[in-house]
GUVEXKOL-77755 format. One record per residue: residue number from 1; residue in three letters; x, y, z of N, C-alpha, C, O in turn. Coordinates in Angstrom, 2 decimals, padded with zeros to 5 digits. Example, Ala and Ser with C-alpha at 12.3 -4.5 7.8 and 13.67 -1.06 7.14 Angstrom:
BEGIN
+-----+---------+---------+---------+---------+---------+---------+---------+---------+---------+---------+---------+---------+---------+
| num | residuo |     n.u |     n.v |     n.w |    ca.u |    ca.v |    ca.w |     c.u |     c.v |     c.w |     o.u |     o.v |     o.w |
+-----+---------+---------+---------+---------+---------+---------+---------+---------+---------+---------+---------+---------+---------+
|   1 |     ALA |  013.19 | -005.69 |  007.80 |  012.30 | -004.50 |  007.80 |  013.20 | -003.30 |  007.80 |  014.24 | -003.32 |  008.46 |
|   2 |     SER |  012.85 | -002.25 |  007.08 |  013.67 | -001.06 |  007.14 |  012.90 |  000.03 |  007.87 |  013.41 |  001.14 |  008.04 |
+-----+---------+---------+---------+---------+---------+---------+---------+---------+---------+---------+---------+---------+---------+
REM end
This chain:
BEGIN
+-----+---------+---------+---------+---------+---------+---------+---------+---------+---------+---------+---------+---------+---------+
| num | residuo |     n.u |     n.v |     n.w |    ca.u |    ca.v |    ca.w |     c.u |     c.v |     c.w |     o.u |     o.v |     o.w |
+-----+---------+---------+---------+---------+---------+---------+---------+---------+---------+---------+---------+---------+---------+
|   1 |     MET |  014.18 |  034.65 |  001.63 |  013.65 |  035.48 |  002.69 |  012.12 |  035.33 |  002.68 |  011.49 |  035.40 |  001.63 |
|   2 |     ALA |  011.57 |  035.13 |  003.84 |  010.12 |  034.97 |  003.97 |  009.44 |  036.32 |  003.87 |  009.96 |  037.31 |  004.37 |
|   3 |     PRO |  008.27 |  036.37 |  003.22 |  007.56 |  037.65 |  003.13 |  007.11 |  038.12 |  004.51 |  006.73 |  037.33 |  005.36 |
|   4 |     GLU |  007.16 |  039.43 |  004.69 |  006.72 |  039.99 |  005.96 |  005.20 |  039.96 |  006.05 |  004.50 |  040.24 |  005.07 |
|   5 |     THR |  004.72 |  039.62 |  007.21 |  003.27 |  039.69 |  007.42 |  003.00 |  040.99 |  008.14 |  003.46 |  041.21 |  009.26 |
|   6 |     GLN |  002.26 |  041.83 |  007.51 |  001.96 |  043.13 |  008.08 |  000.50 |  043.21 |  008.46 | -000.38 |  042.82 |  007.70 |
|   7 |     THR |  000.28 |  043.72 |  009.62 | -001.08 |  044.03 |  010.01 | -001.31 |  045.47 |  009.61 | -000.67 |  046.37 |  010.15 |
|   8 |     PRO | -002.21 |  045.72 |  008.68 | -002.39 |  047.09 |  008.20 | -002.80 |  048.02 |  009.33 | -003.83 |  047.82 |  009.98 |
|   9 |     ALA | -001.99 |  049.03 |  009.56 | -002.31 |  050.02 |  010.59 | -003.58 |  050.79 |  010.22 | -004.25 |  051.34 |  011.09 |
|  10 |     ALA | -003.89 |  050.82 |  008.93 | -005.07 |  051.55 |  008.48 | -006.36 |  050.95 |  009.00 | -007.39 |  051.62 |  009.03 |
|  11 |     ARG | -006.32 |  049.69 |  009.41 | -007.55 |  049.05 |  009.91 | -007.81 |  049.35 |  011.38 | -008.94 |  049.21 |  011.85 |
|  12 |     ALA | -006.78 |  049.77 |  012.09 | -006.97 |  050.12 |  013.49 | -007.83 |  051.38 |  013.56 | -007.64 |  052.30 |  012.76 |
|  13 |     VAL | -008.74 |  051.41 |  014.49 | -009.63 |  052.57 |  014.58 | -009.69 |  053.08 |  016.01 | -009.41 |  052.35 |  016.96 |
|  14 |     ARG | -010.06 |  054.35 |  016.13 | -010.37 |  054.90 |  017.44 | -011.73 |  055.59 |  017.32 | -012.11 |  056.04 |  016.25 |
|  15 |     ARG | -012.42 |  055.65 |  018.40 | -013.77 |  056.22 |  018.39 | -013.73 |  057.71 |  018.68 | -013.00 |  058.18 |  019.55 |
|  16 |     LEU | -014.54 |  058.44 |  017.94 | -014.68 |  059.88 |  018.17 | -015.96 |  060.21 |  018.93 | -016.18 |  061.36 |  019.32 |
|  17 |     GLY | -016.78 |  059.22 |  019.15 | -018.02 |  059.47 |  019.87 | -019.21 |  059.53 |  018.93 | -019.10 |  059.23 |  017.74 |
|  18 |     LEU | -020.33 |  059.92 |  019.49 | -021.58 |  059.96 |  018.73 | -021.87 |  061.37 |  018.24 | -021.61 |  062.36 |  018.93 |
|  19 |     VAL | -022.43 |  061.44 |  017.04 | -022.95 |  062.70 |  016.49 | -024.46 |  062.50 |  016.39 | -024.90 |  061.59 |  015.69 |
|  20 |     PRO | -025.26 |  063.32 |  017.07 | -026.71 |  063.14 |  017.03 | -027.25 |  063.30 |  015.61 | -026.88 |  064.22 |  014.89 |
|  21 |     TRP | -028.12 |  062.37 |  015.23 | -028.79 |  062.45 |  013.92 | -030.09 |  061.67 |  014.03 | -030.07 |  060.44 |  014.03 |
|  22 |     TYR | -031.20 |  062.36 |  014.12 | -032.50 |  061.76 |  014.39 | -033.37 |  061.70 |  013.14 | -034.49 |  062.22 |  013.15 |
|  23 |     HIS | -032.87 |  061.09 |  012.10 | -033.63 |  060.99 |  010.86 | -033.56 |  059.56 |  010.34 | -032.65 |  058.81 |  010.70 |
|  24 |     ASP | -034.50 |  059.20 |  009.51 | -034.51 |  057.89 |  008.84 | -034.42 |  056.73 |  009.83 | -033.79 |  055.71 |  009.53 |
|  25 |     GLY | -035.03 |  056.87 |  011.00 | -035.04 |  055.81 |  011.99 | -033.75 |  055.67 |  012.78 | -033.57 |  054.69 |  013.49 |
|  26 |     CYS | -032.86 |  056.61 |  012.66 | -031.57 |  056.56 |  013.37 | -031.58 |  057.51 |  014.57 | -032.36 |  058.46 |  014.62 |
|  27 |     LYS | -030.70 |  057.23 |  015.51 | -030.57 |  058.08 |  016.68 | -029.23 |  058.80 |  016.72 | -029.11 |  059.86 |  017.34 |
|  28 |     ALA | -028.23 |  058.24 |  016.07 | -026.90 |  058.86 |  016.14 | -025.99 |  058.28 |  015.07 | -026.27 |  057.23 |  014.48 |
|  29 |     LEU | -024.89 |  058.99 |  014.84 | -023.83 |  058.51 |  013.98 | -022.66 |  058.14 |  014.91 | -022.15 |  059.00 |  015.63 |
|  30 |     ALA | -022.25 |  056.90 |  014.88 | -021.10 |  056.46 |  015.68 | -019.87 |  056.65 |  014.81 | -019.76 |  056.02 |  013.75 |
|  31 |     VAL | -018.95 |  057.49 |  015.24 | -017.82 |  057.88 |  014.40 | -016.55 |  057.17 |  014.86 | -016.21 |  057.17 |  016.04 |
|  32 |     ARG | -015.86 |  056.57 |  013.89 | -014.56 |  055.94 |  014.14 | -013.59 |  056.49 |  013.11 | -013.97 |  056.81 |  011.98 |
|  33 |     THR | -012.33 |  056.60 |  013.50 | -011.31 |  057.02 |  012.55 | -010.27 |  055.92 |  012.43 | -010.02 |  055.17 |  013.37 |
|  34 |     ARG | -009.67 |  055.85 |  011.27 | -008.58 |  054.91 |  011.06 | -007.31 |  055.46 |  011.70 | -007.25 |  056.63 |  012.06 |
|  35 |     ALA | -006.31 |  054.60 |  011.82 | -005.08 |  054.96 |  012.51 | -004.32 |  056.09 |  011.82 | -003.62 |  056.86 |  012.48 |
|  36 |     GLU | -004.45 |  056.21 |  010.50 | -003.68 |  057.25 |  009.80 | -004.23 |  058.66 |  010.01 | -003.59 |  059.63 |  009.61 |
|  37 |     VAL | -005.39 |  058.78 |  010.63 | -005.98 |  060.09 |  010.91 | -005.38 |  060.60 |  012.22 | -005.57 |  059.99 |  013.27 |
|  38 |     PRO | -004.66 |  061.74 |  012.17 | -004.05 |  062.25 |  013.40 | -005.09 |  062.78 |  014.39 | -006.08 |  063.40 |  013.98 |
|  39 |     PRO | -004.88 |  062.53 |  015.67 | -005.86 |  062.97 |  016.68 | -006.11 |  064.47 |  016.69 | -007.20 |  064.91 |  017.09 |
|  40 |     PHE | -005.14 |  065.29 |  016.27 | -005.36 |  066.73 |  016.30 | -006.39 |  067.19 |  015.27 | -006.82 |  068.34 |  015.32 |
|  41 |     ASP | -006.79 |  066.33 |  014.33 | -007.84 |  066.67 |  013.36 | -009.24 |  066.28 |  013.84 | -010.22 |  066.56 |  013.15 |
|  42 |     ASP | -009.34 |  065.65 |  014.99 | -010.63 |  065.15 |  015.47 | -011.69 |  066.23 |  015.56 | -012.83 |  066.01 |  015.17 |
|  43 |     SER | -011.34 |  067.39 |  016.08 | -012.36 |  068.45 |  016.23 | -012.83 |  068.97 |  014.88 | -014.01 |  069.28 |  014.72 |
|  44 |     MET | -011.92 |  069.08 |  013.90 | -012.33 |  069.52 |  012.55 | -013.24 |  068.47 |  011.91 | -014.23 |  068.82 |  011.26 |
|  45 |     ILE | -012.91 |  067.20 |  012.09 | -013.72 |  066.12 |  011.52 | -015.10 |  066.12 |  012.16 | -016.11 |  066.01 |  011.47 |
|  46 |     ARG | -015.13 |  066.25 |  013.47 | -016.42 |  066.26 |  014.18 | -017.27 |  067.46 |  013.73 | -018.48 |  067.31 |  013.55 |
|  47 |     GLY | -016.67 |  068.63 |  013.56 | -017.40 |  069.80 |  013.07 | -017.96 |  069.57 |  011.68 | -019.10 |  069.95 |  011.39 |
|  48 |     ALA | -017.17 |  068.94 |  010.80 | -017.64 |  068.64 |  009.45 | -018.82 |  067.67 |  009.49 | -019.77 |  067.81 |  008.72 |
|  49 |     LEU | -018.75 |  066.69 |  010.37 | -019.85 |  065.73 |  010.50 | -021.11 |  066.40 |  011.03 | -022.21 |  066.10 |  010.59 |
|  50 |     MET | -020.95 |  067.31 |  011.98 | -022.11 |  068.03 |  012.51 | -022.77 |  068.86 |  011.42 | -024.00 |  068.87 |  011.31 |
|  51 |     ARG | -021.96 |  069.57 |  010.62 | -022.52 |  070.37 |  009.51 | -023.24 |  069.48 |  008.51 | -024.33 |  069.81 |  008.04 |
|  52 |     GLY | -022.63 |  068.35 |  008.17 | -023.24 |  067.42 |  007.22 | -024.53 |  066.83 |  007.75 | -025.51 |  066.69 |  007.02 |
|  53 |     ALA | -024.53 |  066.47 |  009.03 | -025.72 |  065.87 |  009.64 | -026.86 |  066.89 |  009.71 | -028.02 |  066.52 |  009.55 |
|  54 |     LEU | -026.55 |  068.14 |  009.95 | -027.58 |  069.18 |  009.99 | -028.19 |  069.43 |  008.62 | -029.36 |  069.82 |  008.52 |
|  55 |     ALA | -027.40 |  069.23 |  007.57 | -027.86 |  069.54 |  006.21 | -028.65 |  068.41 |  005.57 | -029.17 |  068.57 |  004.47 |
|  56 |     CYS | -028.74 |  067.27 |  006.23 | -029.32 |  066.09 |  005.58 | -030.34 |  065.40 |  006.48 | -030.13 |  065.27 |  007.68 |
|  57 |     GLU | -031.42 |  064.95 |  005.88 | -032.45 |  064.22 |  006.62 | -032.67 |  062.80 |  006.09 | -033.49 |  062.08 |  006.65 |
|  58 |     ARG | -031.97 |  062.39 |  005.05 | -032.16 |  061.06 |  004.45 | -030.83 |  060.30 |  004.45 | -029.80 |  060.84 |  004.05 |
|  59 |     LEU | -030.87 |  059.08 |  004.90 | -029.68 |  058.24 |  004.94 | -029.11 |  057.99 |  003.55 | -027.90 |  057.84 |  003.40 |
|  60 |     ALA | -029.97 |  057.96 |  002.55 | -029.54 |  057.67 |  001.18 | -028.54 |  058.71 |  000.65 | -027.72 |  058.38 | -000.20 |
|  61 |     ILE | -028.62 |  059.94 |  001.12 | -027.69 |  060.96 |  000.63 | -026.71 |  061.46 |  001.70 | -025.88 |  062.32 |  001.43 |
|  62 |     LEU | -026.82 |  060.93 |  002.91 | -025.95 |  061.36 |  004.00 | -024.47 |  061.13 |  003.66 | -023.63 |  061.97 |  003.99 |
|  63 |     ASP | -024.15 |  060.03 |  003.02 | -022.78 |  059.72 |  002.63 | -022.19 |  060.83 |  001.77 | -021.08 |  061.30 |  002.01 |
|  64 |     ARG | -022.94 |  061.24 |  000.77 | -022.47 |  062.29 | -000.14 | -022.29 |  063.63 |  000.58 | -021.31 |  064.34 |  000.35 |
|  65 |     ILE | -023.24 |  063.98 |  001.44 | -023.19 |  065.25 |  002.16 | -021.99 |  065.28 |  003.11 | -021.25 |  066.27 |  003.16 |
|  66 |     ILE | -021.79 |  064.21 |  003.86 | -020.68 |  064.17 |  004.81 | -019.34 |  064.21 |  004.07 | -018.42 |  064.91 |  004.49 |
|  67 |     ASN | -019.24 |  063.47 |  002.98 | -017.99 |  063.48 |  002.23 | -017.72 |  064.84 |  001.59 | -016.57 |  065.22 |  001.41 |
|  68 |     ARG | -018.75 |  065.57 |  001.24 | -018.56 |  066.92 |  000.72 | -017.96 |  067.84 |  001.78 | -017.18 |  068.73 |  001.47 |
|  69 |     GLU | -018.33 |  067.61 |  003.04 | -017.77 |  068.40 |  004.15 | -016.35 |  067.95 |  004.50 | -015.51 |  068.78 |  004.86 |
|  70 |     LEU | -016.07 |  066.66 |  004.39 | -014.76 |  066.13 |  004.78 | -013.68 |  066.29 |  003.72 | -012.50 |  066.42 |  004.05 |
|  71 |     TRP | -014.07 |  066.28 |  002.45 | -013.09 |  066.31 |  001.36 | -012.12 |  067.50 |  001.45 | -010.92 |  067.29 |  001.27 |
|  72 |     PRO | -012.58 |  068.73 |  001.72 | -011.62 |  069.85 |  001.84 | -010.60 |  069.66 |  002.97 | -009.52 |  070.26 |  002.93 |
|  73 |     LEU | -010.94 |  068.84 |  003.96 | -010.02 |  068.55 |  005.05 | -009.05 |  067.43 |  004.71 | -008.10 |  067.18 |  005.45 |
|  74 |     GLY | -009.29 |  066.75 |  003.58 | -008.42 |  065.65 |  003.16 | -008.87 |  064.29 |  003.62 | -008.08 |  063.35 |  003.66 |
|  75 |     TYR | -010.15 |  064.15 |  003.98 | -010.67 |  062.88 |  004.49 | -011.89 |  062.43 |  003.70 | -012.54 |  063.22 |  003.02 |
|  76 |     VAL | -012.17 |  061.15 |  003.80 | -013.38 |  060.57 |  003.22 | -014.05 |  059.71 |  004.30 | -013.41 |  059.27 |  005.25 |
|  77 |     ALA | -015.33 |  059.49 |  004.13 | -016.09 |  058.71 |  005.10 | -016.77 |  057.54 |  004.40 | -017.11 |  057.62 |  003.21 |
|  78 |     HIS | -016.96 |  056.48 |  005.14 | -017.72 |  055.33 |  004.68 | -018.81 |  055.10 |  005.71 | -018.52 |  054.97 |  006.90 |
|  79 |     LEU | -020.06 |  055.06 |  005.27 | -021.19 |  054.87 |  006.18 | -021.73 |  053.46 |  006.05 | -021.77 |  052.89 |  004.96 |
|  80 |     GLU | -022.15 |  052.90 |  007.16 | -022.83 |  051.61 |  007.15 | -023.79 |  051.56 |  008.33 | -023.51 |  052.10 |  009.40 |
|  81 |     ARG | -024.91 |  050.91 |  008.12 | -025.91 |  050.75 |  009.18 | -025.41 |  049.71 |  010.16 | -024.91 |  048.67 |  009.75 |
|  82 |     SER | -025.52 |  049.98 |  011.46 | -025.07 |  049.05 |  012.49 | -025.91 |  047.78 |  012.45 | -027.14 |  047.84 |  012.43 |
|  83 |     VAL | -025.24 |  046.65 |  012.43 | -025.94 |  045.37 |  012.42 | -026.55 |  045.11 |  013.79 | -027.67 |  044.62 |  013.90 |
|  84 |     ALA | -025.80 |  045.43 |  014.84 | -026.28 |  045.18 |  016.21 | -027.42 |  046.11 |  016.60 | -028.35 |  045.71 |  017.29 |
|  85 |     ASP | -027.34 |  047.34 |  016.15 | -028.34 |  048.34 |  016.51 | -028.73 |  049.09 |  015.25 | -028.02 |  050.00 |  014.82 |
|  86 |     GLY | -029.85 |  048.72 |  014.65 | -030.28 |  049.32 |  013.39 | -030.53 |  050.80 |  013.46 | -030.74 |  051.45 |  012.44 |
|  87 |     SER | -030.52 |  051.36 |  014.68 | -030.80 |  052.79 |  014.81 | -029.53 |  053.63 |  014.78 | -029.59 |  054.83 |  015.02 |
|  88 |     MET | -028.38 |  053.02 |  014.48 | -027.13 |  053.77 |  014.47 | -026.42 |  053.57 |  013.15 | -026.43 |  052.47 |  012.58 |
|  89 |     VAL | -025.81 |  054.62 |  012.66 | -025.02 |  054.54 |  011.44 | -023.56 |  054.71 |  011.84 | -023.21 |  055.67 |  012.52 |
|  90 |     LEU | -022.72 |  053.76 |  011.41 | -021.29 |  053.83 |  011.70 | -020.62 |  054.64 |  010.61 | -020.83 |  054.38 |  009.43 |
|  91 |     VAL | -019.82 |  055.59 |  010.99 | -019.09 |  056.43 |  010.05 | -017.61 |  056.16 |  010.27 | -017.10 |  056.41 |  011.36 |
|  92 |     GLU | -016.92 |  055.67 |  009.26 | -015.49 |  055.43 |  009.39 | -014.74 |  056.45 |  008.54 | -015.00 |  056.57 |  007.34 |
|  93 |     ILE | -013.83 |  057.18 |  009.15 | -013.08 |  058.24 |  008.49 | -011.68 |  057.74 |  008.15 | -011.02 |  057.12 |  008.98 |
|  94 |     ALA | -011.24 |  058.02 |  006.93 | -009.90 |  057.65 |  006.50 | -009.30 |  058.79 |  005.69 | -010.01 |  059.63 |  005.14 |
|  95 |     ALA | -007.98 |  058.79 |  005.63 | -007.30 |  059.80 |  004.82 | -007.68 |  059.57 |  003.37 | -007.58 |  058.45 |  002.87 |
|  96 |     GLY | -008.12 |  060.62 |  002.69 | -008.60 |  060.48 |  001.32 | -007.57 |  060.81 |  000.26 | -007.70 |  060.40 | -000.89 |
|  97 |     ARG | -006.56 |  061.55 |  000.65 | -005.56 |  061.94 | -000.34 | -004.18 |  061.80 |  000.26 | -003.19 |  062.08 | -000.40 |
+-----+---------+---------+---------+---------+---------+---------+---------+---------+---------+---------+---------+---------+---------+
REM end
């Protein structure tokens, strides 16, 4: 029997929109979620990101602050600076537990 080739559903993403963040040369956080994140959690995730973004002014610690807000909801975030637009930080949300 040939091995199944699976396209990981976890890599599929949907966009949640932008979260304003005007620090460290950035203009916004572009938020994407992986496929395993149910759409009904979007508003809770967005609220956690807004609280985290308000509490932080440095990109170096933004990852830790946002993950502290998301962890109680059962999610984790990965931040990366946009290659195309250096003024945007991409935030990818995935199920953490």
